[in-house]
PASERO-557296 format. One record per residue (C-alpha): x, y, z; residue number from 1. Coordinates in Angstrom, 3 decimals, padded with zeros to 6 digits, m for minus. Layout:
// PASERO-557296
<atom xx="X" yy="Y" zz="Z" seq="NUM"/>
...
//
This chain:
// PASERO-557296
<atom xx="081.960" yy="m009.841" zz="m021.281" seq="1"/>
<atom xx="078.753" yy="m012.112" zz="m021.949" seq="2"/>
<atom xx="076.995" yy="m012.765" zz="m018.908" seq="3"/>
<atom xx="077.379" yy="m016.382" zz="m018.857" seq="4"/>
<atom xx="081.122" yy="m015.939" zz="m018.673" seq="5"/>
<atom xx="081.190" yy="m013.413" zz="m015.944" seq="6"/>
<atom xx="078.956" yy="m015.443" zz="m013.907" seq="7"/>
<atom xx="081.499" yy="m018.418" zz="m014.534" seq="8"/>
<atom xx="084.557" yy="m016.595" zz="m013.974" seq="9"/>
<atom xx="082.981" yy="m014.856" zz="m010.806" seq="10"/>
<atom xx="082.367" yy="m018.558" zz="m009.696" seq="11"/>
<atom xx="085.476" yy="m019.705" zz="m010.437" seq="12"/>
<atom xx="087.121" yy="m016.624" zz="m008.228" seq="13"/>
<atom xx="085.275" yy="m017.718" zz="m005.449" seq="14"/>
<atom xx="086.390" yy="m020.767" zz="m005.379" seq="15"/>
<atom xx="089.839" yy="m020.196" zz="m005.775" seq="16"/>
<atom xx="089.960" yy="m017.585" zz="m003.256" seq="17"/>
<atom xx="087.763" yy="m019.881" zz="m000.628" seq="18"/>
<atom xx="084.768" yy="m017.473" zz="m000.721" seq="19"/>
<atom xx="081.419" yy="m018.226" zz="000.173" seq="20"/>
<atom xx="080.234" yy="m020.943" zz="m002.227" seq="21"/>
<atom xx="077.032" yy="m022.461" zz="000.067" seq="22"/>
<atom xx="075.516" yy="m019.908" zz="002.515" seq="23"/>
<atom xx="072.574" yy="m018.332" zz="000.334" seq="24"/>
<atom xx="071.328" yy="m016.134" zz="002.838" seq="25"/>
<atom xx="074.968" yy="m014.734" zz="003.494" seq="26"/>
<atom xx="075.497" yy="m014.399" zz="000.004" seq="27"/>
<atom xx="072.039" yy="m012.462" zz="000.074" seq="28"/>
<atom xx="072.931" yy="m010.428" zz="002.912" seq="29"/>
<atom xx="076.332" yy="m009.695" zz="001.052" seq="30"/>
<atom xx="074.644" yy="m008.515" zz="m002.169" seq="31"/>
<atom xx="072.379" yy="m006.334" zz="m000.130" seq="32"/>
<atom xx="075.199" yy="m004.731" zz="001.627" seq="33"/>
<atom xx="076.643" yy="m004.033" zz="m001.671" seq="34"/>
<atom xx="073.483" yy="m002.200" zz="m003.133" seq="35"/>
<atom xx="073.893" yy="m000.136" zz="m000.261" seq="36"/>
<atom xx="077.242" yy="001.075" zz="m000.810" seq="37"/>
<atom xx="076.440" yy="001.609" zz="m004.322" seq="38"/>
<atom xx="073.287" yy="003.819" zz="m003.367" seq="39"/>
<atom xx="075.366" yy="005.604" zz="m001.078" seq="40"/>
<atom xx="078.036" yy="006.257" zz="m003.797" seq="41"/>
<atom xx="075.350" yy="007.676" zz="m006.145" seq="42"/>
<atom xx="073.859" yy="009.583" zz="m003.591" seq="43"/>
<atom xx="077.282" yy="011.299" zz="m002.647" seq="44"/>
<atom xx="078.542" yy="011.350" zz="m006.287" seq="45"/>
<atom xx="081.463" yy="009.520" zz="m005.424" seq="46"/>
<atom xx="083.850" yy="008.396" zz="m008.223" seq="47"/>
<atom xx="083.576" yy="004.430" zz="m007.345" seq="48"/>
<atom xx="080.020" yy="004.343" zz="m008.417" seq="49"/>
<atom xx="081.123" yy="001.787" zz="m011.567" seq="50"/>
<atom xx="083.117" yy="m000.244" zz="m008.724" seq="51"/>
<atom xx="080.076" yy="m000.365" zz="m006.195" seq="52"/>
<atom xx="077.397" yy="m001.583" zz="m009.276" seq="53"/>
<atom xx="080.135" yy="m004.045" zz="m010.443" seq="54"/>
<atom xx="080.383" yy="m005.801" zz="m006.921" seq="55"/>
<atom xx="076.724" yy="m005.792" zz="m006.902" seq="56"/>
<atom xx="076.900" yy="m007.572" zz="m010.434" seq="57"/>
<atom xx="079.775" yy="m010.087" zz="m008.988" seq="58"/>
<atom xx="077.302" yy="m011.142" zz="m006.044" seq="59"/>
<atom xx="073.897" yy="m011.559" zz="m008.282" seq="60"/>
<atom xx="076.358" yy="m013.853" zz="m010.485" seq="61"/>
<atom xx="077.380" yy="m015.625" zz="m007.533" seq="62"/>
<atom xx="074.008" yy="m016.150" zz="m006.176" seq="63"/>
<atom xx="072.694" yy="m017.293" zz="m009.844" seq="64"/>
<atom xx="075.061" yy="m019.956" zz="m009.755" seq="65"/>
<atom xx="075.029" yy="m021.185" zz="m006.005" seq="66"/>
<atom xx="070.918" yy="m021.872" zz="m007.190" seq="67"/>
<atom xx="072.258" yy="m023.283" zz="m010.585" seq="68"/>
<atom xx="070.355" yy="m020.085" zz="m012.589" seq="69"/>
<atom xx="071.447" yy="m019.281" zz="m015.944" seq="70"/>
<atom xx="071.401" yy="m015.588" zz="m015.431" seq="71"/>
<atom xx="072.228" yy="m014.737" zz="m019.067" seq="72"/>
<atom xx="069.282" yy="m017.203" zz="m020.070" seq="73"/>
<atom xx="066.784" yy="m015.642" zz="m017.546" seq="74"/>
<atom xx="067.644" yy="m011.842" zz="m018.362" seq="75"/>
<atom xx="066.960" yy="m012.738" zz="m022.182" seq="76"/>
<atom xx="063.685" yy="m014.603" zz="m021.306" seq="77"/>
<atom xx="062.668" yy="m011.788" zz="m019.069" seq="78"/>
<atom xx="063.265" yy="m009.034" zz="m021.347" seq="79"/>
<atom xx="061.198" yy="m010.445" zz="m023.971" seq="80"/>
<atom xx="058.257" yy="m010.670" zz="m021.672" seq="81"/>
<atom xx="058.878" yy="m007.090" zz="m020.555" seq="82"/>
<atom xx="059.137" yy="m005.943" zz="m024.045" seq="83"/>
<atom xx="056.202" yy="m007.972" zz="m025.252" seq="84"/>
<atom xx="054.098" yy="m006.564" zz="m022.431" seq="85"/>
<atom xx="055.311" yy="m003.259" zz="m022.870" seq="86"/>
<atom xx="054.141" yy="m003.229" zz="m026.688" seq="87"/>
<atom xx="050.629" yy="m004.890" zz="m025.461" seq="88"/>
<atom xx="049.991" yy="m002.102" zz="m023.310" seq="89"/>
<atom xx="050.991" yy="000.661" zz="m025.930" seq="90"/>
<atom xx="048.781" yy="m001.094" zz="m028.360" seq="91"/>
<atom xx="045.958" yy="m001.185" zz="m025.892" seq="92"/>
<atom xx="046.498" yy="002.511" zz="m025.158" seq="93"/>
<atom xx="046.496" yy="003.143" zz="m028.446" seq="94"/>
<atom xx="043.192" yy="001.427" zz="m029.096" seq="95"/>
<atom xx="041.354" yy="003.005" zz="m026.068" seq="96"/>
<atom xx="042.553" yy="006.225" zz="m027.343" seq="97"/>
<atom xx="041.016" yy="005.835" zz="m031.154" seq="98"/>
<atom xx="037.994" yy="004.533" zz="m029.330" seq="99"/>
<atom xx="037.543" yy="008.092" zz="m027.551" seq="100"/>
<atom xx="038.477" yy="010.142" zz="m030.654" seq="101"/>
<atom xx="042.098" yy="011.200" zz="m028.730" seq="102"/>
<atom xx="045.396" yy="011.392" zz="m030.566" seq="103"/>
<atom xx="048.158" yy="009.288" zz="m029.679" seq="104"/>
<atom xx="047.968" yy="008.888" zz="m025.698" seq="105"/>
<atom xx="051.499" yy="007.410" zz="m025.765" seq="106"/>
<atom xx="052.946" yy="009.251" zz="m028.379" seq="107"/>
<atom xx="054.307" yy="005.978" zz="m030.137" seq="108"/>
<atom xx="054.724" yy="005.245" zz="m033.514" seq="109"/>
<atom xx="052.903" yy="001.760" zz="m032.934" seq="110"/>
<atom xx="049.458" yy="004.359" zz="m032.491" seq="111"/>
<atom xx="050.338" yy="005.471" zz="m036.309" seq="112"/>
<atom xx="050.905" yy="002.154" zz="m037.788" seq="113"/>
<atom xx="047.834" yy="000.694" zz="m036.060" seq="114"/>
<atom xx="045.505" yy="003.634" zz="m037.379" seq="115"/>
<atom xx="046.178" yy="004.285" zz="m041.313" seq="116"/>
<atom xx="043.340" yy="006.653" zz="m041.195" seq="117"/>
<atom xx="044.720" yy="008.774" zz="m038.147" seq="118"/>
<atom xx="046.228" yy="011.918" zz="m038.981" seq="119"/>
<atom xx="047.974" yy="014.126" zz="m036.621" seq="120"/>
//
């Protein structure tokens, strides 16, 4: 299931069951509780960790819907920025290492591709 569809389905379920659809602070507190339950499930190696993590996602989807946030679009946008920043940091680290005569400081293929004369 795609995030957009899951967000819509979660919202429809909340409406159908008469769950909270307007109290944002309450929804944040409920999300916080689910995160705590997920941590406890992980910490104690309980078999319901997946279920607890799903609850976290459902509360997050509901919060996004309450605030007119398209979580699917936001995750894609954030992932793109994170990937770009990570690539830039790697390139900067590799460049700094080359300037000091060090081998690839990040152990990445980016170093090899940006330094044709470098030999391992």
